[in-house]
N, C-alpha and C positions, 0 to 999 in steps of 0.2 A: 719721034720728034717730041721733045719736051717743050711745052709752051711756057712763056713767061706769064706772070700774074696779069699784066696789062693785056696781053693777047687773049688770055682766057676770059677776062672781064669783058673785052670788046666782042669776042666771039659769042658770049652768053647774050649780051644786049642785042646783037645782030639777030641771033636766033629767035629771041623773044619778039623782036620787031617784025620778023617774017612769019611768026606763028608756027615755028618748026619745033614742036614738042619733042620729037625724037632727038633732035640736036641738043635741045635744052637738057634732056635726060642724060645724054652722053656727057655733056660738059659738067653736069652735077656729079656724075660718076667719077670724073676726073678731078673733082674737088673744087669746082668753081666757088668763088667767095660770094656768099649771099648778103654780105654786109657792106660791100663796096658801093660807093655812091658816085653818080656822075656830076657834071658841072652844076646841075640844078638841085643837087642833093638827093636825087632819086635813087633808091635801091632797085635791084632787079625786080622785086615784087611790085614796086610802084610802076615800073616800066610795063610789066605784064598787065597790071590793072588799067593802065592808061590805054594799052593796046586792045583791051576788051577780050582777053585770052584766058577764059576760065580753066581750061585744061592745063595751061602753064602755070596759072596761079596755084592750082591744086598741087602740081609738081613741086613748086617752090616751097609751099607750106609744109608738105610732107617731108621736104629735105631740111626743114628747120628754119625757114625764113620767118623773120619777126615782123608781124603786121603793124607794130605800134610806132616805129620811127616816123619822124616828119621831114619833109623836104625843106629847102631853104625858104619857101613861102609859108611853111607851117601846115602843109597837107599830109595826111596819112594815106596809105594805099587805099583805104575804104572811101575817103574823101575824093581821091583821084578817080576811082572807079565810078562814083556818082557823077562827078564833073564831066568825064569824057563819055559816059554812057547815056547822058541826057540827049534825047533826039528832038524833044520840044519841051516847052515849059512844063516841068513836073512829071514828064513821062520818060521812062528809062528803057533801055534795051534789055532783052532777056539775059544777055551775057553779063551786062553790068550788074543786074539784080543777083544773078548767080554768084558772081565775084563777091559782092557785098555780103551775101549770106555766108560764104566760106570764111571771109575775114572776120566776121562777127563771131562765128563759132569758135575761132582760134583765140579770141579775147576772153572767152569764158573760163 
């Protein structure tokens, strides 16, 4: 069965939201678009950063995802990782910090 672009984009976002790295990898192998954005202007990389999924962030970065775009509110994937990874004022989850470090390495 051949998927449409919309079906593949939707399947990728669903797999990211579930934390299903195996499915994400399969969709990347099928040529999933890493530049597509949702209604909020979020790329798949931003969705993975928001979900706190470092394994998936790494898969997306290795597949060529660009960490520099901004969503409709002006946030990058790194900013989103910080925002959603904060569990109390100024303290971040280990997953969030791992994601931020990966994204920073890609900017260098």
